[in-house]
Structure formats: C-alpha cells, structure tokens
A tleap script that builds the chain and sets N, CA, C and O, in Angstrom:
source leaprc.protein.ff14SB
mol = sequence {
  NGLY SER SER HIE ALA GLN HIE ILE HIE LEU
  GLY THR CYS ASN ALA GLN GLY PRO VAL LYS
  TYR PRO LEU ASP ASP LEU VAL ALA SER PRO
  ALA GLY SER ALA GLU ALA THR THR VAL VAL
  GLN ASN ALA GLU ALA PRO PRO ALA SER GLY
  TRP TYR LEU ASN VAL HIE LEU GLY SER SER
  SER GLN ILE GLU GLN ASN GLY GLN PRO THR
  LEU TYR PHE GLN PRO ILE ILE CYS ALA ASP
  ILE GLY CLYS
}
set mol.1.N position { 124.286 113.612 93.990 }
set mol.1.CA position { 124.513 112.545 93.104 }
set mol.1.C position { 122.767 111.973 92.883 }
set mol.1.O position { 121.768 112.687 92.966 }
set mol.2.N position { 122.809 110.639 92.617 }
set mol.2.CA position { 121.650 109.684 92.334 }
set mol.2.C position { 122.055 108.164 92.531 }
set mol.2.O position { 123.231 107.804 92.496 }
set mol.3.N position { 121.167 107.442 92.705 }
set mol.3.CA position { 121.320 106.057 92.834 }
set mol.3.C position { 120.804 105.479 91.740 }
set mol.3.O position { 119.687 105.966 91.570 }
set mol.4.N position { 121.103 104.514 90.731 }
set mol.4.CA position { 120.501 103.606 89.899 }
set mol.4.C position { 120.395 102.300 89.740 }
set mol.4.O position { 121.454 101.729 89.478 }
set mol.5.N position { 119.183 101.471 89.839 }
set mol.5.CA position { 119.565 99.884 89.735 }
set mol.5.C position { 120.093 99.912 88.612 }
set mol.5.O position { 120.143 100.767 87.727 }
set mol.6.N position { 120.733 98.255 88.792 }
set mol.6.CA position { 121.239 97.926 87.612 }
set mol.6.C position { 121.471 96.199 87.440 }
set mol.6.O position { 122.169 95.613 88.268 }
set mol.7.N position { 120.960 95.610 86.535 }
set mol.7.CA position { 121.101 93.987 86.357 }
set mol.7.C position { 121.654 93.657 85.231 }
set mol.7.O position { 121.772 94.501 84.343 }
set mol.8.N position { 122.124 92.267 85.056 }
set mol.8.CA position { 122.439 91.301 83.945 }
set mol.8.C position { 121.410 90.811 83.668 }
set mol.8.O position { 120.692 90.321 84.540 }
set mol.9.N position { 121.056 90.821 82.277 }
set mol.9.CA position { 119.715 90.014 82.201 }
set mol.9.C position { 120.177 89.046 80.969 }
set mol.9.O position { 121.149 89.192 80.228 }
set mol.10.N position { 119.192 88.013 80.970 }
set mol.10.CA position { 119.284 87.383 80.060 }
set mol.10.C position { 119.189 87.677 78.187 }
set mol.10.O position { 118.294 88.523 78.191 }
set mol.11.N position { 119.440 87.550 77.175 }
set mol.11.CA position { 118.703 88.524 76.006 }
set mol.11.C position { 119.558 89.455 75.198 }
set mol.11.O position { 120.749 89.256 75.438 }
set mol.12.N position { 119.388 90.211 74.499 }
set mol.12.CA position { 119.855 91.342 74.191 }
set mol.12.C position { 119.174 92.760 74.704 }
set mol.12.O position { 118.209 92.771 75.468 }
set mol.13.N position { 119.786 93.926 74.198 }
set mol.13.CA position { 118.765 95.042 74.287 }
set mol.13.C position { 118.133 95.079 73.317 }
set mol.13.O position { 117.808 96.239 73.063 }
set mol.14.N position { 117.714 94.244 72.487 }
set mol.14.CA position { 116.861 94.241 71.250 }
set mol.14.C position { 115.753 93.427 71.440 }
set mol.14.O position { 114.630 93.714 71.025 }
set mol.15.N position { 116.093 92.212 72.183 }
set mol.15.CA position { 115.454 91.215 72.506 }
set mol.15.C position { 115.189 90.798 73.957 }
set mol.15.O position { 115.395 89.609 74.200 }
set mol.16.N position { 114.646 91.799 75.249 }
set mol.16.CA position { 115.152 91.814 76.629 }
set mol.16.C position { 114.464 90.481 76.878 }
set mol.16.O position { 113.426 90.029 76.395 }
set mol.17.N position { 115.558 89.830 78.011 }
set mol.17.CA position { 114.861 88.774 78.963 }
set mol.17.C position { 114.953 89.043 80.388 }
set mol.17.O position { 115.274 90.214 80.591 }
set mol.18.N position { 114.780 88.346 81.466 }
set mol.18.CA position { 114.745 88.246 82.678 }
set mol.18.C position { 116.189 88.794 83.298 }
set mol.18.O position { 117.132 89.064 82.554 }
set mol.19.N position { 116.244 88.905 84.496 }
set mol.19.CA position { 117.490 89.235 85.406 }
set mol.19.C position { 117.752 87.731 85.232 }
set mol.19.O position { 116.985 86.768 85.257 }
set mol.20.N position { 119.338 87.853 85.010 }
set mol.20.CA position { 120.442 86.722 85.080 }
set mol.20.C position { 120.858 87.065 86.985 }
set mol.20.O position { 120.615 86.301 87.919 }
set mol.21.N position { 121.394 88.166 87.043 }
set mol.21.CA position { 122.269 88.548 88.122 }
set mol.21.C position { 121.644 89.845 88.741 }
set mol.21.O position { 121.407 90.465 87.705 }
set mol.22.N position { 121.259 90.586 89.679 }
set mol.22.CA position { 120.843 91.569 90.140 }
set mol.22.C position { 122.332 92.087 90.762 }
set mol.22.O position { 123.086 91.415 91.465 }
set mol.23.N position { 122.510 93.318 90.355 }
set mol.23.CA position { 124.068 93.890 90.743 }
set mol.23.C position { 123.367 95.062 92.016 }
set mol.23.O position { 122.185 95.313 92.249 }
set mol.24.N position { 124.324 95.477 92.513 }
set mol.24.CA position { 124.480 96.846 93.563 }
set mol.24.C position { 124.075 97.811 93.009 }
set mol.24.O position { 124.519 97.955 91.870 }
set mol.25.N position { 123.167 98.798 93.477 }
set mol.25.CA position { 122.860 100.245 92.738 }
set mol.25.C position { 124.171 100.907 92.352 }
set mol.25.O position { 125.198 100.706 93.000 }
set mol.26.N position { 124.122 101.743 91.230 }
set mol.26.CA position { 125.205 102.493 90.421 }
set mol.26.C position { 125.090 103.604 91.097 }
set mol.26.O position { 123.937 104.021 90.984 }
set mol.27.N position { 125.857 104.403 91.864 }
set mol.27.CA position { 125.976 105.387 92.585 }
set mol.27.C position { 126.439 106.698 91.650 }
set mol.27.O position { 127.562 106.490 91.189 }
set mol.28.N position { 125.950 107.839 91.289 }
set mol.28.CA position { 126.589 108.824 90.368 }
set mol.28.C position { 126.815 109.810 91.516 }
set mol.28.O position { 126.172 109.831 92.565 }
set mol.29.N position { 128.013 110.783 91.105 }
set mol.29.CA position { 128.156 111.816 91.799 }
set mol.29.C position { 127.556 112.913 91.602 }
set mol.29.O position { 126.798 112.967 90.633 }
set mol.30.N position { 127.684 113.817 92.260 }
set mol.30.CA position { 126.933 114.986 91.358 }
set mol.30.C position { 127.389 115.531 89.983 }
set mol.30.O position { 126.670 116.092 89.157 }
set mol.31.N position { 128.590 115.290 89.894 }
set mol.31.CA position { 129.155 115.674 88.327 }
set mol.31.C position { 128.624 114.490 87.662 }
set mol.31.O position { 128.555 114.765 86.464 }
set mol.32.N position { 128.228 113.336 87.870 }
set mol.32.CA position { 127.756 112.457 86.868 }
set mol.32.C position { 128.419 111.634 86.637 }
set mol.32.O position { 128.118 111.284 85.495 }
set mol.33.N position { 129.345 110.921 87.068 }
set mol.33.CA position { 130.455 109.586 86.955 }
set mol.33.C position { 130.312 109.015 88.215 }
set mol.33.O position { 129.942 109.475 89.295 }
set mol.34.N position { 130.711 107.831 87.823 }
set mol.34.CA position { 129.900 106.903 88.708 }
set mol.34.C position { 130.879 105.319 88.264 }
set mol.34.O position { 131.465 104.973 87.238 }
set mol.35.N position { 130.617 104.514 89.940 }
set mol.35.CA position { 131.289 103.287 89.147 }
set mol.35.C position { 130.362 102.151 90.558 }
set mol.35.O position { 129.801 102.432 91.617 }
set mol.36.N position { 130.536 101.299 90.068 }
set mol.36.CA position { 130.172 99.997 91.306 }
set mol.36.C position { 131.077 98.936 91.038 }
set mol.36.O position { 131.827 98.901 90.062 }
set mol.37.N position { 130.986 98.003 91.994 }
set mol.37.CA position { 131.711 96.643 92.120 }
set mol.37.C position { 130.460 95.815 92.715 }
set mol.37.O position { 129.842 96.268 93.679 }
set mol.38.N position { 130.122 94.655 92.148 }
set mol.38.CA position { 129.290 93.611 92.916 }
set mol.38.C position { 130.198 92.446 92.461 }
set mol.38.O position { 130.884 92.394 91.440 }
set mol.39.N position { 130.034 91.392 93.577 }
set mol.39.CA position { 130.935 90.494 93.475 }
set mol.39.C position { 129.604 89.343 93.557 }
set mol.39.O position { 128.768 89.251 94.456 }
set mol.40.N position { 129.702 88.664 92.524 }
set mol.40.CA position { 128.277 87.715 92.054 }
set mol.40.C position { 129.169 86.388 92.127 }
set mol.40.O position { 129.964 86.003 91.270 }
set mol.41.N position { 128.792 85.654 93.592 }
set mol.41.CA position { 128.695 84.458 94.002 }
set mol.41.C position { 128.329 83.313 92.904 }
set mol.41.O position { 127.201 83.400 92.419 }
set mol.42.N position { 129.377 81.976 92.347 }
set mol.42.CA position { 129.167 81.320 91.500 }
set mol.42.C position { 128.456 81.726 90.164 }
set mol.42.O position { 127.500 81.073 89.746 }
set mol.43.N position { 128.784 82.452 89.726 }
set mol.43.CA position { 128.788 83.025 88.424 }
set mol.43.C position { 129.236 82.494 87.274 }
set mol.43.O position { 130.434 82.448 86.995 }
set mol.44.N position { 128.210 82.008 86.449 }
set mol.44.CA position { 128.876 81.725 85.108 }
set mol.44.C position { 129.703 82.744 84.090 }
set mol.44.O position { 129.479 83.955 84.082 }
set mol.45.N position { 130.650 82.131 83.265 }
set mol.45.CA position { 131.630 83.273 82.449 }
set mol.45.C position { 130.378 83.548 81.392 }
set mol.45.O position { 129.593 82.699 80.970 }
set mol.46.N position { 130.398 84.633 81.151 }
set mol.46.CA position { 129.637 85.198 80.024 }
set mol.46.C position { 129.819 84.518 78.793 }
set mol.46.O position { 130.912 83.974 78.641 }
set mol.47.N position { 128.849 84.417 77.735 }
set mol.47.CA position { 128.741 83.716 76.508 }
set mol.47.C position { 128.953 84.585 75.329 }
set mol.47.O position { 128.959 85.813 75.411 }
set mol.48.N position { 129.081 84.100 74.526 }
set mol.48.CA position { 129.546 84.719 73.499 }
set mol.48.C position { 128.324 85.847 73.116 }
set mol.48.O position { 128.559 86.767 72.333 }
set mol.49.N position { 127.149 85.688 73.685 }
set mol.49.CA position { 125.939 86.338 73.219 }
set mol.49.C position { 124.993 86.281 74.237 }
set mol.49.O position { 125.201 85.435 75.107 }
set mol.50.N position { 124.102 86.912 74.325 }
set mol.50.CA position { 122.796 86.249 75.370 }
set mol.50.C position { 122.562 86.972 76.498 }
set mol.50.O position { 121.455 86.932 77.034 }
set mol.51.N position { 123.760 87.853 77.078 }
set mol.51.CA position { 123.723 88.585 78.047 }
set mol.51.C position { 123.279 90.212 77.886 }
set mol.51.O position { 123.319 90.597 76.717 }
set mol.52.N position { 123.005 90.876 78.539 }
set mol.52.CA position { 123.327 92.413 78.677 }
set mol.52.C position { 122.930 93.125 80.060 }
set mol.52.O position { 122.237 92.741 81.003 }
set mol.53.N position { 123.619 94.278 79.821 }
set mol.53.CA position { 123.349 95.140 81.662 }
set mol.53.C position { 122.267 96.164 81.263 }
set mol.53.O position { 122.161 96.764 80.193 }
set mol.54.N position { 121.689 96.214 82.076 }
set mol.54.CA position { 120.172 97.549 82.233 }
set mol.54.C position { 120.887 98.001 83.268 }
set mol.54.O position { 121.478 97.322 84.107 }
set mol.55.N position { 120.796 99.515 83.164 }
set mol.55.CA position { 120.720 100.390 84.507 }
set mol.55.C position { 119.747 101.183 84.045 }
set mol.55.O position { 119.628 101.750 82.959 }
set mol.56.N position { 119.095 101.160 84.953 }
set mol.56.CA position { 117.660 101.942 85.284 }
set mol.56.C position { 117.638 103.572 85.637 }
set mol.56.O position { 118.742 104.064 85.871 }
set mol.57.N position { 116.717 104.272 85.684 }
set mol.57.CA position { 116.525 105.867 86.136 }
set mol.57.C position { 116.838 105.853 87.620 }
set mol.57.O position { 117.724 106.488 88.193 }
set mol.58.N position { 115.798 104.870 88.226 }
set mol.58.CA position { 115.836 105.135 89.917 }
set mol.58.C position { 116.727 104.203 90.513 }
set mol.58.O position { 117.547 103.687 89.753 }
set mol.59.N position { 116.740 103.919 91.555 }
set mol.59.CA position { 117.084 102.910 92.446 }
set mol.59.C position { 116.593 101.865 92.792 }
set mol.59.O position { 115.473 101.764 92.292 }
set mol.60.N position { 116.905 100.862 93.515 }
set mol.60.CA position { 116.217 99.747 93.290 }
set mol.60.C position { 115.184 99.408 94.257 }
set mol.60.O position { 114.460 98.414 94.321 }
set mol.61.N position { 115.289 100.717 95.193 }
set mol.61.CA position { 114.079 100.759 96.182 }
set mol.61.C position { 113.085 101.687 95.397 }
set mol.61.O position { 112.085 102.095 95.987 }
set mol.62.N position { 113.333 102.058 94.006 }
set mol.62.CA position { 112.256 103.236 93.683 }
set mol.62.C position { 111.501 102.639 92.576 }
set mol.62.O position { 110.370 103.027 92.284 }
set mol.63.N position { 112.295 101.420 91.774 }
set mol.63.CA position { 111.814 100.986 90.363 }
set mol.63.C position { 110.818 100.041 90.537 }
set mol.63.O position { 110.722 99.352 89.522 }
set mol.64.N position { 110.174 99.780 91.255 }
set mol.64.CA position { 108.695 98.979 91.818 }
set mol.64.C position { 108.155 99.274 92.796 }
set mol.64.O position { 108.710 99.632 93.835 }
set mol.65.N position { 106.505 99.124 92.525 }
set mol.65.CA position { 105.926 99.413 93.704 }
set mol.65.C position { 104.910 98.375 93.803 }
set mol.65.O position { 104.190 98.276 92.809 }
set mol.66.N position { 104.709 97.667 94.658 }
set mol.66.CA position { 103.617 96.651 94.910 }
set mol.66.C position { 103.602 95.779 93.802 }
set mol.66.O position { 102.550 95.415 93.276 }
set mol.67.N position { 105.103 95.306 93.294 }
set mol.67.CA position { 105.255 94.356 92.290 }
set mol.67.C position { 105.120 95.021 90.650 }
set mol.67.O position { 105.479 94.350 89.683 }
set mol.68.N position { 104.794 95.827 90.565 }
set mol.68.CA position { 104.659 96.809 89.625 }
set mol.68.C position { 105.559 97.926 89.113 }
set mol.68.O position { 105.780 98.791 89.961 }
set mol.69.N position { 106.188 98.131 87.802 }
set mol.69.CA position { 107.059 99.417 87.465 }
set mol.69.C position { 106.775 100.191 87.896 }
set mol.69.O position { 105.678 100.153 88.454 }
set mol.70.N position { 107.626 101.511 87.934 }
set mol.70.CA position { 107.317 102.848 88.301 }
set mol.70.C position { 107.708 103.620 87.398 }
set mol.70.O position { 108.237 102.934 86.523 }
set mol.71.N position { 107.727 104.627 87.160 }
set mol.71.CA position { 108.300 105.887 86.026 }
set mol.71.C position { 110.030 105.602 86.146 }
set mol.71.O position { 110.774 105.764 85.180 }
set mol.72.N position { 110.506 105.156 87.498 }
set mol.72.CA position { 111.938 105.295 87.780 }
set mol.72.C position { 112.064 103.703 86.944 }
set mol.72.O position { 113.201 103.300 86.697 }
set mol.73.N position { 111.303 103.160 86.686 }
set mol.73.CA position { 111.999 101.758 85.735 }
set mol.73.C position { 112.596 101.941 84.745 }
set mol.73.O position { 113.394 101.116 84.300 }
set mol.74.N position { 112.353 102.984 84.232 }
set mol.74.CA position { 112.628 103.146 82.708 }
set mol.74.C position { 114.371 103.211 82.659 }
set mol.74.O position { 115.093 103.909 83.370 }
set mol.75.N position { 114.774 102.270 81.606 }
set mol.75.CA position { 116.222 102.025 81.503 }
set mol.75.C position { 116.634 103.298 80.706 }
set mol.75.O position { 115.804 103.967 80.091 }
set mol.76.N position { 118.178 103.646 80.757 }
set mol.76.CA position { 118.799 105.213 81.198 }
set mol.76.C position { 120.006 104.604 80.379 }
set mol.76.O position { 120.666 105.444 79.768 }
set mol.77.N position { 120.449 103.150 80.249 }
set mol.77.CA position { 121.645 102.655 79.601 }
set mol.77.C position { 121.546 100.796 79.568 }
set mol.77.O position { 121.258 100.040 80.496 }
set mol.78.N position { 121.892 100.479 78.178 }
set mol.78.CA position { 121.758 98.989 77.854 }
set mol.78.C position { 122.602 99.007 76.899 }
set mol.78.O position { 122.660 99.772 75.936 }
set mol.79.N position { 123.628 97.664 77.344 }
set mol.79.CA position { 124.478 97.311 76.677 }
set mol.79.C position { 124.690 95.843 76.843 }
set mol.79.O position { 124.804 95.186 77.878 }
set mol.80.N position { 124.731 95.318 75.044 }
set mol.80.CA position { 124.956 93.744 75.158 }
set mol.80.C position { 126.269 93.684 75.733 }
set mol.80.O position { 127.175 94.516 75.711 }
set mol.81.N position { 126.187 92.260 76.379 }
set mol.81.CA position { 127.508 91.947 77.089 }
set mol.81.C position { 127.949 90.716 76.068 }
set mol.81.O position { 127.100 90.025 75.506 }
set mol.82.N position { 129.238 90.540 75.909 }
set mol.82.CA position { 129.766 89.355 75.053 }
set mol.82.C position { 130.962 89.023 75.703 }
set mol.82.O position { 131.377 89.596 76.710 }
set mol.83.N position { 131.551 88.035 75.088 }
set mol.83.CA position { 132.932 87.722 75.367 }
set mol.83.C position { 133.974 88.639 74.492 }
set mol.83.O position { 135.188 88.487 74.620 }
savepdb mol mol.pdb
quit
C-alpha cells in the first residue's frame, strides 16, 4: 500500500490557493483502493465554489523537506468541491 497527503484548499484546481483544512493521509491498499475519514473541528460549510481537494503522491512526512516541496509533493488527484 501507500500513503498520500491530502488537503482541502481555497481556490480551484485551475487557480490553486492555500490549504484551508489539512486532512489525515489517505492510505491505499496494495490493490489501489483507499478511503479516509477526517473530522475537522469548527469547519465551515463548503461554499458553492472556491474549494478543492488535492491528493499528493507522497505522505505528509514526504511532501516537504526543510520547508520546500519534494518530488512527492506532486498532486495525483485534484477535484473542485462545491455544494
């Protein structure tokens, strides 16, 4: 299996912005299926548009080194979120 950092960001996949909510890493099975549940305290309801989900190639511990993105930072999934 593999682990993948995931975050809800402000913006859209085409106009990306900062992280709004960090989420627990997505853990995939060797067959490639994955699911994760993260409870975000005091979260706002999603707007009609302006948020997106980004899933990275690597886990939270792999995507940055000394505050700089690594090769594992590469997004593998991006999806706009709306009501």
